[in-house]
N, C-alpha and C positions, 0 to 999 in steps of 0.2 A: 534707707539700708536697702541694698541690692538682695536679689535672691541667693547670690553666692555668700554674701556677708551673713545672711540670715542662716543659710545651712551651716556655715563655719561657727556661728554663734551656738546653734543647736548642738552641733558636734562637741564643742568646748564644753558645754553644760554636762555631756556624757562622757568626759574624759577622752574626747578626741574620736568616738566611734559611734555610728548609729544603724539601725535597721531601717529600711524603707518604711515600715509600719510606724515606727517612731518619728519618721519624717513627717508622714502624712499625718498623723495625730497631733504633732506638736509645732509645726512649722509657723502657725499663725501667732504663736508668741512674739516671734522676730519679724515677721512679714504678714501683716493683718490680712492683706488681700490675696494671700496665696490661692484661695480656693474660689476665687472670683470667676474663673472660667470654667466651663464645662470638663476641659481636659487638663485640669490643674496637675494631676498626678503625673501625666506624661511630660508636662513643662517642667517639674522638678526633677524628673528623671533625666530629662535633656540637660539641665543646668548641671547635674551631677556628671554625665557622661561628657560633656563638653570640656569640664574642668578636670577630668581624670588625667593625671600626670602633672598637672600645675597645682591645683588647690587640693584634690581629693584622690584617694586610690580605692579600688574595690578589694575587700579582703574576702568575700565569699558571696553566694547568692543572696542578694538583698542585703548585703553588709558593706557600708562604706566607711572610710575613715579620712581624717586629715591627711596630707600627704607625709607630715612628719610623724604620724602615728608609729609607735613601736610594736610590731606584732608579738612581742614577748609578753605583752600584756594579756594575750589571749590564753596562756598557758595556766592549767590548773595547778601546775606544781613548778617549781624551779627546775631547770634543765640547762646543761651546759651546751647550748647550740647558739649558731651564728647566723646562718642565713634564713631568709624568708621561707624558702623551700623547706628547711629543717623544722622551722617553727610550725608551718602547716602540717608536716608530716606528725609531728607530736601531738598537736591538736586533734587530728583525726584519730590517731592511735587512743587519745584519752576519751574521745567521744565514743570510739567503739567499746571501750571498757564500760562506759557509762550505760551504753545501750543494753550490753549483756546483763549488768546489774538491774537495770530498770524492767527488762523482760522477765527475770526472776522474781521481782517485786510485783509488777503489774499483771503479768500473764496474759492480758487480752486488752483489744482496743475497746474503749468504753463506748464508742458510737457504734460500730459495727459488730461488735463481738468477735471479730477475727482473732484467732490464737496462733496462727501459724507464723512464726518468728521470720520466715522468709519474706513475709508480705507486710511486715511492720518495721517502722523507723522510730527512733526515740526523738521526741521533740521537747525542747526545754520551753518552760511556761515563761520564764524571764530568759531572754536571749543569752546563749553562751558568751557573746562578745561583750555584754555588759554587766555579766554576773560577777560576784565576787569569788574567790576561790572555792569557798565552802559551797556556794550555790552551784557552781560548776558541776559537783559531784553529789548534790542532794537530790535523792530519789523523790522527795516531794515537789521538787521543781521541774517534773516532767510527765509526758504522757507517751504512750505508744501508740502510734496511729498509722494506718495505710498512708502510702505517700501522697495521695490526693488531698485527704483531710489535713496532713502534714503541712502541705502547701497553701491550704485555705487558711490554717491557723497562723503559720507564718507570715502570711500576707495580711493578717488581721481581718479576714472576711468572716471568720467564726471564732468564738471564744466560748468559755465555759462558765456556768455560774458556780457558787460553791456547792450547789445541790445536784451537781453534774448534769446540768441541763445545758444544751448546746444552743448558742446564740448566733444566728446569721444575722449580718448587719442589713437591716432594712434599707438603709441609704444606697447600698451597693446593688441590692436586689431590683429596688424601684429604678436606679438609674440604667441598670442593664435590661430591664424587662418591662418597665411600666412607664418610664419617662417622667416619673415624679422625683422631688428631692427631699422626701421624708427622711428625718433622722431618728425615727422610733425603730427600736430593735425588735426582731421577731424572736420569740423563745420557741424553741422546739425542743420537745422531751427527747431525751437520750435513755437508751437503756441502761 
């Protein structure tokens, strides 16, 4: 199986759409040697980028789909719209409403304790693109985070335990700063 075929199989498993984090975490199901090189993530992104317009399309930052994927699947509610631009406009509006409700519910970032809404973004725990209609508007499927932490969370570089502790991936930290390839997570207490 080629990398393109493996990515297609993974996308099909998730109804035609995946995030980069999902790709990185699950590619070995279909392509066992995917992580054999030190630059394996860049290699997977390169496959995606080369085949955009042929096999894949970019939906949003870190979100890719099969070329035939229908963006209407992203909507949290049925809407009478036709074009991709209209779909994305409705999605953004729905996400904005979600952010407002999440800010009312959570009030501050669980890591930094920042409570200024101008500095916070809504981040879905289960990505919007693969969530059910109910999960897209579920206030328990989200955090409010400053943009840096949102990017780290979306990229899979941090996650949270049920006890609200922030986990930084040891594998990433050691590859970037120490040269080791340990897969052990570091647990860092959050406020």
